[in-house]
MARNUVEX-713724 format. One record per residue (C-alpha): residue in three letters; x, y, z. Coordinates in Angstrom, 3 decimals, padded with zeros to 6 digits. Layout:
N
<rec residu="Ala" X="X" Y="Y" Z="Z"/>
...
END
This chain:
120
<rec residu="Unk" X="-006.468" Y="-022.046" Z="-014.760"/>
<rec residu="Unk" X="-003.628" Y="-022.576" Z="-012.255"/>
<rec residu="Unk" X="-000.992" Y="-021.591" Z="-014.874"/>
<rec residu="Unk" X="-002.888" Y="-018.355" Z="-015.594"/>
<rec residu="Unk" X="-002.967" Y="-017.481" Z="-011.883"/>
<rec residu="Unk" X="000.776" Y="-018.193" Z="-011.578"/>
<rec residu="Unk" X="001.554" Y="-015.985" Z="-014.610"/>
<rec residu="Unk" X="-000.626" Y="-013.147" Z="-013.241"/>
<rec residu="Unk" X="001.057" Y="-013.364" Z="-009.827"/>
<rec residu="Unk" X="004.517" Y="-013.286" Z="-011.394"/>
<rec residu="Unk" X="003.552" Y="-010.234" Z="-013.459"/>
<rec residu="Unk" X="002.220" Y="-008.441" Z="-010.373"/>
<rec residu="Unk" X="005.375" Y="-009.141" Z="-008.354"/>
<rec residu="Unk" X="007.561" Y="-007.907" Z="-011.231"/>
<rec residu="Unk" X="005.547" Y="-004.685" Z="-011.511"/>
<rec residu="Unk" X="005.857" Y="-004.048" Z="-007.776"/>
<rec residu="Unk" X="009.606" Y="-004.616" Z="-007.842"/>
<rec residu="Unk" X="010.059" Y="-002.238" Z="-010.758"/>
<rec residu="Unk" X="007.983" Y="000.459" Z="-009.035"/>
<rec residu="Unk" X="010.602" Y="000.951" Z="-006.315"/>
<rec residu="Unk" X="010.061" Y="002.502" Z="-002.911"/>
<rec residu="Unk" X="007.413" Y="005.159" Z="-002.401"/>
<rec residu="Unk" X="008.773" Y="008.438" Z="-001.022"/>
<rec residu="Unk" X="006.912" Y="011.339" Z="000.512"/>
<rec residu="Unk" X="006.589" Y="014.417" Z="-001.661"/>
<rec residu="Unk" X="009.339" Y="016.941" Z="-001.022"/>
<rec residu="Unk" X="010.940" Y="020.006" Z="-002.559"/>
<rec residu="Unk" X="014.428" Y="021.277" Z="-001.743"/>
<rec residu="Unk" X="015.122" Y="025.026" Z="-001.745"/>
<rec residu="Unk" X="018.885" Y="025.282" Z="-001.324"/>
<rec residu="Unk" X="019.504" Y="023.352" Z="001.885"/>
<rec residu="Unk" X="015.900" Y="023.726" Z="003.130"/>
<rec residu="Unk" X="013.291" Y="020.991" Z="002.615"/>
<rec residu="Unk" X="009.552" Y="021.430" Z="002.037"/>
<rec residu="Unk" X="007.338" Y="018.365" Z="002.531"/>
<rec residu="Unk" X="003.641" Y="017.497" Z="002.604"/>
<rec residu="Unk" X="001.978" Y="019.164" Z="005.584"/>
<rec residu="Unk" X="004.113" Y="022.318" Z="005.547"/>
<rec residu="Unk" X="002.312" Y="025.676" Z="005.555"/>
<rec residu="Unk" X="002.306" Y="028.362" Z="002.867"/>
<rec residu="Unk" X="004.138" Y="030.704" Z="005.288"/>
<rec residu="Unk" X="006.908" Y="028.148" Z="005.786"/>
<rec residu="Unk" X="007.121" Y="027.637" Z="002.012"/>
<rec residu="Unk" X="007.564" Y="031.377" Z="001.354"/>
<rec residu="Unk" X="010.061" Y="031.738" Z="004.219"/>
<rec residu="Unk" X="012.213" Y="028.892" Z="002.874"/>
<rec residu="Unk" X="011.797" Y="029.250" Z="-000.891"/>
<rec residu="Unk" X="010.595" Y="032.799" Z="-001.534"/>
<rec residu="Unk" X="007.675" Y="033.814" Z="-003.689"/>
<rec residu="Unk" X="006.697" Y="031.408" Z="-006.495"/>
<rec residu="Unk" X="006.964" Y="032.296" Z="-010.165"/>
<rec residu="Unk" X="003.229" Y="031.704" Z="-010.633"/>
<rec residu="Unk" X="000.163" Y="031.014" Z="-008.477"/>
<rec residu="Unk" X="-003.079" Y="029.546" Z="-009.849"/>
<rec residu="Unk" X="-006.120" Y="029.603" Z="-007.548"/>
<rec residu="Unk" X="-009.253" Y="027.468" Z="-007.608"/>
<rec residu="Unk" X="-011.562" Y="025.724" Z="-005.137"/>
<rec residu="Unk" X="-013.013" Y="022.249" Z="-004.661"/>
<rec residu="Unk" X="-015.991" Y="020.910" Z="-002.726"/>
<rec residu="Unk" X="-015.515" Y="017.994" Z="-000.345"/>
<rec residu="Unk" X="-016.811" Y="016.582" Z="002.893"/>
<rec residu="Unk" X="-015.030" Y="017.871" Z="006.004"/>
<rec residu="Unk" X="-012.653" Y="015.218" Z="007.299"/>
<rec residu="Unk" X="-010.488" Y="014.757" Z="010.371"/>
<rec residu="Unk" X="-007.556" Y="012.353" Z="009.994"/>
<rec residu="Unk" X="-006.798" Y="010.259" Z="013.077"/>
<rec residu="Unk" X="-004.225" Y="007.496" Z="013.193"/>
<rec residu="Unk" X="-004.030" Y="007.523" Z="009.395"/>
<rec residu="Unk" X="-007.775" Y="007.034" Z="008.913"/>
<rec residu="Unk" X="-010.348" Y="009.576" Z="007.707"/>
<rec residu="Unk" X="-013.292" Y="010.443" Z="009.948"/>
<rec residu="Unk" X="-015.924" Y="012.436" Z="008.070"/>
<rec residu="Unk" X="-017.434" Y="015.171" Z="010.214"/>
<rec residu="Unk" X="-020.635" Y="015.561" Z="008.156"/>
<rec residu="Unk" X="-022.225" Y="014.671" Z="004.850"/>
<rec residu="Unk" X="-022.359" Y="018.326" Z="003.794"/>
<rec residu="Unk" X="-019.755" Y="019.610" Z="001.369"/>
<rec residu="Unk" X="-017.516" Y="022.576" Z="002.162"/>
<rec residu="Unk" X="-015.429" Y="024.709" Z="-000.179"/>
<rec residu="Unk" X="-011.670" Y="024.207" Z="000.110"/>
<rec residu="Unk" X="-009.252" Y="026.746" Z="-001.372"/>
<rec residu="Unk" X="-006.691" Y="025.125" Z="-003.698"/>
<rec residu="Unk" X="-003.578" Y="026.868" Z="-004.993"/>
<rec residu="Unk" X="-000.917" Y="025.631" Z="-007.403"/>
<rec residu="Unk" X="002.452" Y="027.319" Z="-006.796"/>
<rec residu="Unk" X="005.034" Y="026.962" Z="-009.570"/>
<rec residu="Unk" X="008.726" Y="027.533" Z="-008.886"/>
<rec residu="Unk" X="011.023" Y="028.153" Z="-011.865"/>
<rec residu="Unk" X="014.500" Y="027.334" Z="-010.570"/>
<rec residu="Unk" X="016.339" Y="028.333" Z="-013.750"/>
<rec residu="Unk" X="017.525" Y="026.511" Z="-016.889"/>
<rec residu="Unk" X="019.822" Y="024.083" Z="-015.033"/>
<rec residu="Unk" X="017.132" Y="022.744" Z="-012.678"/>
<rec residu="Unk" X="013.667" Y="021.246" Z="-012.951"/>
<rec residu="Unk" X="010.616" Y="023.358" Z="-012.155"/>
<rec residu="Unk" X="008.332" Y="022.345" Z="-009.281"/>
<rec residu="Unk" X="004.587" Y="022.767" Z="-008.839"/>
<rec residu="Unk" X="003.148" Y="022.478" Z="-005.337"/>
<rec residu="Unk" X="-000.539" Y="021.966" Z="-004.592"/>
<rec residu="Unk" X="-001.750" Y="023.679" Z="-001.426"/>
<rec residu="Unk" X="-005.168" Y="023.059" Z="000.125"/>
<rec residu="Unk" X="-006.243" Y="025.623" Z="002.721"/>
<rec residu="Unk" X="-002.632" Y="026.851" Z="002.858"/>
<rec residu="Unk" X="-001.089" Y="023.403" Z="003.461"/>
<rec residu="Unk" X="001.224" Y="021.603" Z="001.005"/>
<rec residu="Unk" X="-000.460" Y="018.350" Z="-000.104"/>
<rec residu="Unk" X="001.448" Y="017.503" Z="-003.288"/>
<rec residu="Unk" X="004.789" Y="018.261" Z="-004.943"/>
<rec residu="Unk" X="005.147" Y="017.681" Z="-008.672"/>
<rec residu="Unk" X="008.324" Y="017.841" Z="-010.753"/>
<rec residu="Unk" X="007.930" Y="019.553" Z="-014.116"/>
<rec residu="Unk" X="010.293" Y="020.039" Z="-017.034"/>
<rec residu="Unk" X="013.456" Y="022.144" Z="-017.111"/>
<rec residu="Unk" X="013.291" Y="025.720" Z="-015.898"/>
<rec residu="Unk" X="014.061" Y="028.751" Z="-018.032"/>
<rec residu="Unk" X="015.681" Y="032.159" Z="-017.774"/>
<rec residu="Unk" X="013.228" Y="034.836" Z="-016.716"/>
<rec residu="Unk" X="013.007" Y="037.725" Z="-019.191"/>
<rec residu="Unk" X="014.005" Y="041.108" Z="-017.782"/>
<rec residu="Unk" X="010.988" Y="042.998" Z="-016.539"/>
END
């Protein structure tokens, strides 16, 4: 039993070391940086209009974050607007998709290579 625990601990430590440091989500537009917590207005001002916007909504309990901890304001669910903004940065760069909840950036995802936009 002790050998199994030692092997499991060694495997866990190895996995953590291979994972590397955790960085906050960010997206660079030229020399401007967009990070979690930025507003949609700031995103448009720094990066321009996205190539595509997909809109949806989710239901969740209202929460107020204080000192890194969630404090739920009620047990009732409220509708939260969710938008996915995709930026095609061209064939020599990777595309980015940003998730905004109520107009605030909450996630930045790196997609595959961009592409040339067809003439419209």
